[in-house]
C-alpha positions in Angstrom: 0.0 0.0 0.0 2.9 2.4 0.9 4.4 1.7 -2.5 1.3 2.9 -4.3 1.2 6.0 -2.2 5.0 6.8 -2.4 5.3 6.3 -6.2 1.8 7.4 -7.2 1.3 4.2 -9.1 -2.0 4.2 -11.0 -4.5 2.0 -9.5 -6.0 -1.0 -11.3 -9.5 -2.2 -10.5 -8.0 -5.0 -8.4 -5.9 -2.5 -6.5 -9.0 -0.4 -5.9 -10.8 -3.5 -4.5 -7.8 -4.1 -2.2 -7.8 -0.6 -0.8 -11.6 -0.7 -0.4 -11.4 -4.0 1.4 -8.6 -2.8 3.7 -10.6 0.4 4.6 -13.8 -1.6 5.2 -11.9 -4.1 7.4 -10.3 -1.2 9.4 -13.8 0.4 9.9 -15.2 -3.0 11.0 -12.4 -3.3 13.5 -13.0 0.2 14.8 -16.7 -0.4 15.2 -16.1 -3.7 16.9 -13.7 -2.0 19.4 -16.2 0.8 20.0 -19.0 -1.7 20.7 -16.7 -3.7 23.0 -15.9 -0.6 25.0 -19.6 0.4 25.3 -20.6 -3.2 26.3 -17.9 -3.3 29.0 -18.9 0.1 30.4 -22.7 -0.6 30.3 -22.2 -4.0 31.8 -20.5 -2.3 34.8 -23.3 0.2 35.0 -25.9 -2.5 35.0 -24.0 -4.3 37.7 -24.1 -1.1 39.9 -27.8 -0.7 39.1 -28.5 -4.3 40.2 -26.7 -3.6 43.5 -28.7 -0.4 43.8 -32.0 -2.4 43.3 -31.0 -4.9 46.0 -30.0 -2.3 48.5 -33.1 -0.2 47.9 -35.3 -3.4 48.4 -33.6 -4.1 51.7 -33.9 -0.5 53.0 -37.6 -0.3 52.1 -38.3 -3.7 53.7 -36.4 -2.5 56.8 -38.4 0.7 57.0 -41.7 -1.2 56.7 -40.6 -3.6 59.4 -39.3 -0.9 61.8 -42.4 1.3 61.3 -44.7 -1.7 61.9 -42.8 -2.6 65.1 -42.8 1.0 66.3 -46.6 1.4 65.6 -47.4 -1.9 67.2 -45.6 -0.9 70.4 -47.4 2.4 70.6 -50.8 0.8 70.1 -50.1 -1.7 72.9 -48.6 0.9 75.2 -45.2 -0.7 75.2 -41.7 1.0 75.1 -41.0 2.1 71.5 -37.3 2.7 71.8 -35.3 5.1 69.6 -36.4 6.2 66.1 -32.7 6.3 65.1 -32.8 3.1 63.0 -35.9 4.0 61.0 -34.7 7.6 60.5 -31.3 6.2 59.2 -33.1 3.9 56.8 -35.3 6.7 55.5 -32.2 8.8 55.0 -30.5 6.0 53.0 -33.5 5.6 50.8 -33.6 9.4 50.2 -30.0 9.3 49.1 -30.7 6.4 46.7 -33.7 7.9 45.0 -33.9 10.5 42.2 -36.7 12.8 43.3 -36.9 14.2 39.8 -38.6 11.0 38.8 -42.3 10.7 39.6 -42.4 7.2 40.9 -39.3 7.9 43.1 -41.1 10.9 44.6 -44.2 8.7 45.2 -42.1 6.1 47.0 -40.3 8.6 49.2 -43.5 10.4 50.1 -45.1 7.0 51.0 -42.2 6.1 53.2 -42.4 9.5 55.0 -46.1 9.0 55.5 -45.5 5.6 56.9 -43.0 6.9 59.4 -45.3 9.7 60.4 -48.3 7.3 60.8 -46.3 5.0 63.0 -45.3 7.9 65.3 -49.0 9.1 65.5 -50.3 5.8 66.8 -51.8 5.9 70.3 -52.6 3.3 72.9 -55.7 1.5 71.7 -58.5 1.7 74.3 -60.1 -1.6 73.2 -59.6 -4.6 70.9 -61.8 -3.1 68.2 -59.8 0.1 68.1 -56.6 -1.9 68.0 -57.8 -4.0 65.1 -58.9 -0.9 63.2 -55.6 0.8 63.7 -53.7 -2.3 62.7 -55.7 -2.6 59.5 -55.2 1.0 58.6 -51.5 0.8 59.2 -51.4 -2.5 57.2 -53.0 -0.8 54.2 -50.4 2.0 54.4 -47.6 -0.6 54.4 -49.1 -2.4 51.5 -49.3 0.9 49.6 -45.7 1.5 50.2 -44.8 -2.0 49.1 -46.8 -1.6 45.8 -45.0 1.7 44.9 -41.6 0.2 45.8 -42.4 -2.8 43.6 -43.2 -0.5 40.7 -39.9 1.4 41.1 -37.9 -1.8 41.4 -39.6 -3.4 38.4 -38.8 -0.4 36.2 -35.2 -0.4 37.3 -34.9 -4.1 36.7 -36.3 -3.7 33.2 -33.5 -1.2 32.5 -31.0 -3.9 33.7 -32.6 -6.5 31.4 -32.9 -4.4 28.3 -29.6 -2.5 28.8 -28.9 1.2 29.4 -30.1 3.7 26.9 -26.7 4.6 25.6 -25.9 0.9 25.1 -29.1 0.4 23.0 -28.4 3.5 20.9 -24.8 2.5 20.3 -25.7 -1.0 19.5 -28.3 0.2 16.9 -25.9 2.7 15.4 -23.1 0.1 15.1 -25.5 -2.4 13.6 -26.6 0.1 11.0 -23.0 1.1 10.2 -21.9 -2.5 9.8 -24.9 -3.2 7.6 -24.2 -0.1 5.5 -20.5 -1.0 5.2 -21.3 -4.6 4.2 -23.8 -3.4 1.6 -21.3 -0.9 0.2 -18.5 -3.4 0.1 -20.6 -6.1 -1.6 -21.8 -3.6 -4.2 -18.3 -2.3 -4.8 -16.9 -5.9 -5.0 -19.4 -7.1 -7.6 -19.1 -3.8 -9.5 -15.4 -4.4 -10.1 -15.3 -8.1 -10.4 -18.5 -8.9 -12.4 -20.1 -5.9 -14.0 -16.8 -4.6 -15.4 -15.3 -8.0 -16.2 -15.2 -8.7 -20.0 -16.8 -11.9 -21.0 
């Protein structure tokens, strides 16, 4: 190739095909390297997202458990202990969420409501009042669990389908490879069949 460049040798059709094939092979290599880098990076991001999902699930479950225990103790007139643990878990959840997203906002508001509701429980005067309070609190817990499940499912779908930049890059590389393959095929047949004397 350097000989052709250095001495400005006229190119024959076969030389043209050689240069085209070399250029196409280089482009294929570059696209494959780009795709490899993107896949590696997005695989790591998906790994972090999966860990985030697991930790959020644990924290939400812990808040529901702690709030239920706290509310139950208040309803029964038993010592409630410190609220440090539940406040710590609520803080961790807040740091994990992106409150610019609607379902994340809903989840955090639901968790704050659950904590407030637990703190507002009073000693039940009778069994009927106790059962009613427990039912109401159980409904609040179930609501929080439903919202959390929605958030976790959406994030899990992102892990399964891949990050947005991964999907965009994969589509772009696929189209580029398809275009290059088409161009190379047309160019090859153009020089080896259509211009070949019979």
